[in-house]
matplotlib code that plots the C-alpha trace (Angstrom):
import matplotlib.pyplot as plt

x = [0.0, 1.3, 0.3, 0.2, 1.3, -2.2, -3.6, -1.6, -3.1, -6.4, -5.0, -3.9, -0.3, -1.4, -3.4, -0.3, 1.9, -0.6, -0.7, 3.1, 3.2, 0.8, 3.0, 4.9, 7.5, 8.3, 11.6, 12.4, 11.2, 9.0, 10.0, 7.0, 7.0, 4.5, 3.2, 2.5, 4.8, 2.8, 5.7, 8.5, 11.1, 11.2, 13.2, 13.9, 13.4, 10.8, 9.4, 9.2, 7.3, 9.0, 6.9, 8.1, 6.4, 7.1, 9.6, 12.2, 12.9, 13.4, 17.2, 17.4, 15.3, 17.7, 20.8, 19.2, 18.4, 21.9, 23.4, 21.1, 22.0, 25.7, 25.2, 23.2, 25.9, 28.6, 26.6, 26.4, 30.2]
y = [0.0, 3.4, 6.3, 9.7, 12.8, 14.2, 11.2, 11.8, 15.3, 13.6, 12.2, 13.9, 13.3, 11.3, 8.9, 8.4, 7.7, 5.2, 3.4, 3.2, 1.9, -0.9, -2.3, -5.4, -4.5, -1.1, -1.0, 2.5, 5.5, 8.5, 11.8, 14.2, 17.8, 18.3, 21.4, 21.7, 24.0, 26.5, 28.8, 27.9, 27.5, 27.5, 29.4, 28.5, 25.1, 22.5, 19.5, 16.2, 12.9, 9.7, 6.9, 3.3, -0.1, -3.5, -4.3, -2.3, -2.3, 0.9, 0.3, -0.1, 3.0, 4.9, 3.7, 4.5, 8.1, 8.5, 7.5, 9.9, 12.7, 12.1, 12.2, 15.4, 16.9, 16.0, 17.6, 20.8, 21.1]
z = [0.0, -0.9, 1.3, -0.5, 1.5, 1.1, 2.8, 5.9, 6.3, 7.2, 10.5, 13.7, 14.8, 17.8, 15.5, 13.3, 16.3, 17.7, 14.4, 14.3, 17.9, 17.0, 14.2, 15.2, 12.6, 14.1, 16.0, 17.1, 18.9, 17.9, 19.5, 19.6, 20.7, 23.6, 22.0, 18.3, 16.4, 14.4, 13.3, 10.9, 13.6, 17.4, 19.9, 23.5, 25.1, 24.2, 26.1, 24.1, 24.5, 23.6, 22.2, 21.9, 21.8, 23.3, 20.6, 22.6, 26.3, 28.2, 28.5, 24.7, 24.2, 26.4, 24.6, 21.2, 22.3, 23.7, 20.4, 18.6, 21.0, 20.4, 16.6, 16.8, 19.1, 16.6, 13.7, 15.6, 15.9]

ax = plt.figure().add_subplot(projection="3d")
ax.plot(x, y, z, "-o")
ax.set_aspect("equal")
plt.show()
C-alpha cells in the first residue's frame, strides 16, 4: 500500500503515532513535541514525549536516544 502525503493530512499526529506503535515491525522511537509548532522555527526550550512499543525495552530506548543525541551533538560542531 502506498500512502500519499495528502492522505496523511487527514490524520492527527497522535493517530499516526498510535498506528506506528501498534505495528509489530516497528523497532524504534518517535519523539514528539509536547506542543504543536505552528511557526516555521522555534526558539527557547521544548518538552518532548518519547513513544516506543514492546519491541524495545526501556534500556534499549535509552541507549538509542543516547546515540542519537551524540550524533546530533557531533553535527552541531
